[in-house]
N, C-alpha and C positions, 0 to 999 in steps of 0.2 A: 526347491523343495521346502526351504524355510518359510517362504511366503505362503505356500499351501498349508503348512502346519499351523501358522498363525491364523490363517483364514478359517480353518476347521475348528480351532480352539474358540475363536470369536463366535462362529456360527453355533457351536455347541452351547456356549454361554447364553447366546440370544434365545435359543430354543429351550433353555432350561435343562439341558442334558449335562451330564458330568463331562467336563473337558478332560482330555488326557493330561496326566500330571506333567508339570513343567519341572525340569531338573534345575538345580541351582547352578549347573554348569553354564546355562545360558546367561545367568547373572554374572557369574565369575568371569566370563569372557570380557565384560565391559565395566565391571564394578568389583570392588574388593570389600569383603565383609569386615566391619569394624567390631572387634571383640570388646564388649563393654568392660571398662576398668572396674575394679572393686569399688563399692560404695564409699565415697569420700565426701567431705564437705565441699560443695562446689564453690568456686571462686566467683560467685555472682552476687550482685546486690539484691536486696530483698525485693525491690520492684521487678527485677528481671525474673526472679524465682516465681513471682505471682503471674507474670506474663507466660512463663512456661506452663504453669498449671492451667491458665486460660486456653492456651494452645491445645494442650492434651484434652481438656474438656470439649473444646470445639471440634477436635478430630473425632471424639466419641459420639458427639451429638449431630454430626453432619448428616446430610440427607440420606446417605446409605450407611449400612453397617460398616463398610470399609473405611469410611471417613475421608472423602476426597478433600484434600487441603493442600494449598501451596503456601509455604512459609518462607519468608526472607529473613536471613540473619545477616546483619551488616556490621562490619567493624574491622579494625586492623588485625593482622595475623597475630595469633597468640592471646586473643582477648576472651576465649572460651566458647567459640562457635561450635567446634566439634564436640566438646564436653556437653554442651547444652543439647546437641542432637542425640548424643548417647543417652542422656537423662530422659529425653522425650521418648525415645525408642523403648527404653526400659519401662517407663511409666505406661506406655501403650501395649507392652508385652510383645513387641515385634523386633525382628532383626533389622539392623541398620547396615546399608551398603553405601560406600563412597564411590561415586561415579568417577571412572578414570577418563577424563576428557581426552587424553592422548589416544585412547582406543576408540572413543566415540567419534571424534572429529576426523574426517578423512579428506584428503586433497582431491579425491575422485568425486565427480558430480553424482549426487544422489546417494552416496554411501553414508554420509552423516545422518541423513534422514532415516535410512534403513536401520542403521545401528541404534538410533534413538528409539525407533519403533520396536525393535527387538528387545531393547532394555526395558522399556515401559511395559510391554506385554509380559515379559518374564517376571517383573516386579509385581504386577497386578496379580498374576497367578500365584506367586509365592507369598503375597501379602506382606511385603517388606517395605521399609521406609528407605527412600533414596536421598542421599546427601550429594548435591551438586556443589562440590567445593570449587571456588572461583567460577561461579555460574556465569559471569559476564563473558567467559570464553565461548559459551554456547548461546547465551541469550543477551548478547551485548546490544548496544544502540545500533539502530539502522543508520547508515551513512547517506550523505548526499550522493545522488547518482551522477557519476562522471563518465562511467563506461559500462560495458556489459558485465564485467566482473562485479561491480558495485550492485548492479541490478539483481544479479543472481544471488549475491550474498544477502541482500534485503529480502528476497523471496524465500531463501533458506531460513532466515531468522523467523519470518512469518509462519512458515510451515512448522518449525520446531516449537513455536509458541502454541500453535493449534494442537500439536501432539501432546504437549504438556497439559494443556487445558482439559483434554479428554482423558487424562490419566485418572484412573479410579484408585487412588491411593494417596499416600502422604509423600510430598516432595519438599525437601528443605533446600533452598537455594542460598548458598553462602557466598558473600562477596566482600571485598575490601572497600569497594566504592559503589554505593547505591546509585550514584548519578551515572555510572557507566552501564546500567541496565536499561533495556528498552522501555519506553513509556508504557506501551501496551502490556508488557510483562507486569509492571507495577499494578495495573488495573486488575490483573488476575490473582493477585496475592491476597490471601485472607488475613494473614498476620505478619507484622514486621517487628523484629526485635533488634534493637541497636545494642552493640557491645562497645562501650566507651573504652579508651585506652586505660590500662591499669595504673 
């Protein structure tokens, strides 16, 4: 039933018809809304603040009005990645949802892909920003193939990257270790912002 609903929404969008409204429950199943903190002076260096302004401008001037953009925030835990995501969301006037990788990733074959597809479709319809905290859990490096499990894992990562590339919105990927992300993911990223230790 969910697959049919997603197909009908995409068909309606393709034909220029108004798609049925997407409830935020679909997002809440796989991501949690981050309530922005009160405006405070952000603990970022001036060059980082300028990069955030560039990212916001890039999102606004992207090929479509929705601003399809993939951003990578890289740095150790506690260096300001989530705060920067909140600032970007506030600057763009959109809600921010942190993806719960525990709910997206499934041990059952094909379920992770379905969950990510559901998440991205709901986020597109609701026009929210997605924050993939610890993004390397979903978009990690492909490994050397030693058995069928490795082959499937590599195929799954490839599929997830294609889904993300087709996402018509803003996705922020946060990671503690940029080198742990797949090379083909880095080619799809429009902006990279590094967060040095405080």
